N, C-alpha and C positions, 0 to 999 in steps of 0.2 A: 336731752333732743332726741325724740323720734325720730327714726328716717324705715322709712316702710322703700319696698323693693322698685317701686316706681321713682323714687329720688336718685336710689344708687344707682338703677336703670339711664335719670339724669346726668346727675354727674358723670358717668362712663361714656355717656355721647358730649358728651360738653355744653349740654344746653343751660344750662343754672346757670345765673348769673356771679358775678368774680365775689358778692357776701356772701352767698348763699352756698358759694361753691365751697368758700375757705371757713364754714360754717361745718357744714357738712364732714368737709376735709377732716376736718377737727377731732366730729365727734368718730368719724372709721378707722382714725389711728386709734385711739383708746378704748376699739375693740375690736380683738382677734377675728367674732365672728362677721362682723360686718365687711371686714378685710375678705376674709371666704370670698361673701355675697356677691362685695366688688369687682373681685379675681375674678368669681365664675363668670357674672355678666361681662365682661369684657373679651372672657376667651368664646363667648358664645357671640359676639356681634362680631368677634373675629374671623370667627370659621362662617356664620353668615354670609359675611360680606365675603369671602374667597369662594363660594361658591354662587353667587350670582354673576353671572357671564356679563361682559361689556357690551354696553350697548352698539350697537351696528348704525353708522352714519347714514341716512337718507340721500336720496337726491335732490332737496333743495339742499342740504348740507355740504354736500358735491358741488354745488354750485355755489353757493357761499365761497369756501373753499379754493377754491378756481378764479373765485370774482377780488379773493383777497393779495391771492400770489400773482395777478397781474397789474391791482395797485401797487404791490411793492416792488416788483421787478420794474414800474413804469418813474420810478421814481428814485434818482441815488445817490439824492441825499437825506432821505428815509436813515432815520437812526434804527440799527441794527438791535430790534431788545433782548436782554442778557436772559437768559437759561433761564426756566427756573430752576431754584434750589433743588436737589434730591430730596424725596421722602422717604422718611428713615424705615425698614421693614417691620417696627414695633410700633407705626404711629399711635395703630389703638389701644398704644400700654402704656399712654399719658396720662392719663388720670393713675394709671398704679403710679407712673413714675416720682407723679407730687406726692403720691402718699410715702413713697418711700425717702423720697426728700427733705418732708416734713420730720419722719422717724430717723433720720439720719443714719441710714444701714450705709456698711462700708463690705464689701466682698471680701471673704479672705480665704476661700479655701472654690479652686473652679469646678464646676458641675464636671460630674461623670452622667456615663448612664455604660449600659453594656449590652452587646447586641450580638441580640437574643440567646445571652448567660448570665443567668439571674445569679446576684453577688450574695454572698452570706445575709442570711437578712439579719440576724440580732435582734431582732425587736424584742420586746419585753411585753410582759402580761397586758398592760394597757394599753400596748397599740395594737396589739394585736385586734384585742377586742374591739378595739375604733374603726380597725380594717375592715373588722366585720360586722358592724352592727350601726356606725354611726354618720349618720345620713348629712350628706354635704349643706355648708355655712352655721354646723354648728361643734362646737365646742367642749371639750371636756380636759379635765387635771390627768395628768399622770402619776405614776406614783412617786418619780422621782422629782416631783412639785414644777413639771414642766407644764403649761397649754397645745392640748392639740386642737390644730382646726382645719377641719376636714374642707376644703376646696372644692375638687371635682371627682366624677367618676366618669371612667372612659372605659371600651371593648378597645384591645391593641389588632395589630394585622391577623393573630395570629385565634382571637376570638375569645382573649384571657381577659379575663376580669381587670382593671386597673384603677386604683383611686391617685390623685395628687393631697398631698396635705403639706401639711405647716405647724412646727413645735416650734415652742417661742418659750427662754429662760435665761441661762447670760451669753446666748447665744443662737440665732436663730435657723430653722432649716428645713428646706423646701424641697419634699420627697415624692418621687410616684413609684407605688408599688405597685406588683401584681400578684394576681391570685393563678398559679400553676397546680399542675399535678401532682408537687411535692410544697405546695403551701403557700405564704406569701413569700415574695423576696422580691426586694430594691432595684429596681432600675434604674430610676436619676435620684442623684442627689446635689445640693447647693449648700453652703452654709455662709452665714452672713453671723456679722455681730455688731455691737453697739458701736459709731466713733464718731462723738460730738464734730459737729460742725461739715462731719464730709458728708456731698451731697454722690448717693454712687450711681455708677454710667449703668447700663440699660442692659449691659450682655448677657448675664447670668437669665433674663427674663429674656432673650431672643435667645440661647442656648435652652429655657425648656420647652420656648416652640420648635424649634428644630426637632430636637428631641420629641416631641407626638406630633410632627410630621413625619419622621422616618420610623417610627414604630406604628405608623396606620392606624393612628389616635384623630377621630373624628369632630365634630360637635363632642360636647358633654353629654352625657346619660341623663335622660332626662327625671326627675325624681320618679315617676314609672316605671322607668326599665330600672332604672337605679335600684329603686326597693324590690324589685325584682330579681336582679340581681344578687340581692344581699342574702336572700329568701333563698336560693338554691344552696 
């Protein structure tokens, strides 16, 4: 099944019917590159929505609200509507969580990040080459047999060029690395491994969002911005 970016964006927005969504999800599950593209679209959507200001009520809205309040106050027998359920902070991650559930991944290591202090990189030659040249959405095989998929590129609050990527093998790992004056260093990492029948919680995704926000990483870089940063 061929899946283009428009179909991936429709999946991220929940616009596909159930049958089509199931087929697309099954195809995405088997393709790390498609998973990376879907994650990039979802993260971009999340950050774009965060930048949209809440609509301001008009005078007509205020009059309508006042009329509703008066009607409710006059009716002692009116049943009180239950409060709406709280929306999870990661509501825009739901397409990714459906994929995660289908993949049956279990978190086995809590994510960590360094507050301005880079960790020892420990990068192999293949990882360094990918960080320096692999465009987001593409996958390459590492020397140890794992597949590395580049998810997105960012600029953090210190002006450093940062990249989010995933590696897949016996276990999977999500990593964010930044390029500083001393080269590349890991700033965030979380490890996951397969466990049949286990549906993971979304904590590791929320933790990644928290790290990106606290590090001043806004929207992912555009392909043109990423290419310019890779050329430096």
